[in-house]
N, C-alpha and C positions, 0 to 999 in steps of 0.2 A: 514203563516208556510214560517219562513227564512230556508233556506237548506245551510248550507260551505260548497263548496269542498278544505276539505284541499289534499293536495297532502302528497304521504306518500313514503317510501327510503330516499335512499341516498340522498345529492343532489348532481347533474351532472353538477353545476358553469361550470363543464373544460367540452370542447365532444371532444369526446373518438371516435373516429369512432370507428372501424373495419377495420381489414388489409382485404383487398381484395381475398377471395380464387384463389390462385394459381392455373390453368391449367398447371399441373406436365406433360400433354401428347408430348410435346412436348421439342425442346434441349434449346430455350427460358425459356417456363414456370420452365423447370426442375434449370438449371441457378437462375432466380431471385427466387424460391426456398433457396440450399440451398445458396446466398447471405446472404436471410433474417439470416440462421441460422446459417451462421458468424458472420454478425454482435452481435449478441446477445450471443456467445461463446465472438470473441473478445472485448466488452467490458463488460461483464460480469467475463471477469482475470483477477485477484487481484493473484501474485505474493505474497508470503510467507510475513512476514518484518523479519525472518532469512537473506536473499536475501539482504535486505538492500533496496529493491529496492521500488517503490513509483512511483504509474502512474499517470500522470496528467491531460491530454487530449488522446483521442486515435476517426481518424476517418475511415471510411471504405469507397469507394471509387471503381467506380469497372464500368465495359464499358466490353459490349458485342461485337463481331464481327460475323458477317454473314459468309458462306460461299465464295466464291470472284473466281476470274483466275486465283490464285497464291492458293486456298486453298482451297478444296472440304468438309470440315467437318468445322462447326463453332469454334469460336480459344474465353479468354477471359483475361483482365488484371485488377487485382487488384493491390489496393495499398492500405497499411496498415499506417496507421501515427500515427505516438507517441512519446508522453512529456515523460519523463523519468523521476525522480527524485531518485537518489545519498541518503541513508538516514542514518545517521550513529544511531546507535544502541546505544539509551539509555543511555546520554552526562548524562541527569541532574542526572540517577543513578551515572554514574561514578564521578560524581559534590562530589553527597553527600557522597560516601565512601572515598571519596582526605581528608575529610572535618570531614568525620568520625573521619578519620587517624590522623589529624591535631592535636583534640582534644584527640588522646588518645594518643599524644608526649605529649603535653601540657601538659596534667596530669602526667605523668610520669617524663618527666622535675621538679613540680612542688613538687614530693615526693622524690624522688632526691638532692635539698635545705631544706627539712627536716630528715633531716640525723643526726644516735643518737648524735654526737656536740650538736643539734640543745635545749633546754630549752623545746618548746614544744612538744617534741617530746620524754622529763624525764618519763613520765608516757605514759607509751603504754597504761596500765590496766582501765586506768578510761575513762569513757563509753562518759562524756560530751567530756571529748579533738578528741576524734575515731572521735566523732559526727561529731568534729569543723573543725578536717584533713577532713575526704569525701565535709564537705562544702566548702573548702577551694580549694580542688581538682575540685569541675564543678565547682567554676567560673574560675579557673583557664586554663581551660578550655574550660571556652564561652565570657572569657574577648576578646580573638580576633580573633571577630567573622567580619568578612565584610558585609554589608548589603546591597553588590551592587548584580544588578538582576545578570540574568544569562545571559552570555554568546547569542548574534547572529552569528549561527550558517550559515553558507550556505551552499548547498547545493546543487553539483555541478549537471549543468540538461543537459540531454542529446533530443532533437528536431529527432526520426528515421524513418526516410521515407521508405518504403520494398516498392518491383512491388514482384504481383506472374504472372507466365502464366500458364491458362486455356485453354485445351482443351478439346471438348466434340469427346469422342474414343467408338467404340465397345458399343454403344444405355448407355456412361455418360459422368458426367464431369473425367477431372481427374487432379490431378494437373503437371506439367509439369518443373515447377521450386523443388529447392532442396531448404530444409527445415533448419534455422539450427540453432531449437534450439525442445525442445522436446513439448513447449505448441504451438508453429506456425504447428506442424505436427499434436497434437489434436486438433485443430482447423477447416483445415481442412477435417482430419476424418472423423471429424460431419458432417461436412456442406456436401461435396460431398460423406457418405453415405444416401441411398435411404433410 
């Protein structure tokens, strides 16, 4: 009798190593844990589309400095580098609206050309005549449509590099640099709260 063993469960072709458990009983361990939380917060943050911003790449780096002759406490420096794109709000929708307006103007122009002195307009009550005029208005609206691709739009890109200083004071890590935005404040509140 031949037995075949089949593996059950998920295919784990990519090896995912679990994070090592961080010993948070030391300032260095607390800092490492805070940096893991900060990286998660920074990398998962996405601004609202209403802000017109799109984040390209982000990188968080940091360095821990132990106490020395000049200072009797731990300090650290955190650097967050970002590539930010300023995206115009729905440029294709604006182009569609402009094209629709152009079509309406072309139809109105056609209506003005078929005034009562026009022999075609003499039979206003004739349903066939009305259908013909309606179809002609539609054709007039489509007649000048260009089949050009949408314009290629340049989006301004800004590379940003911000440096933050931290210090281990009163038994916990504290941000020493004043932040400029609410999302920065929230990142560090999340990361530095035990």
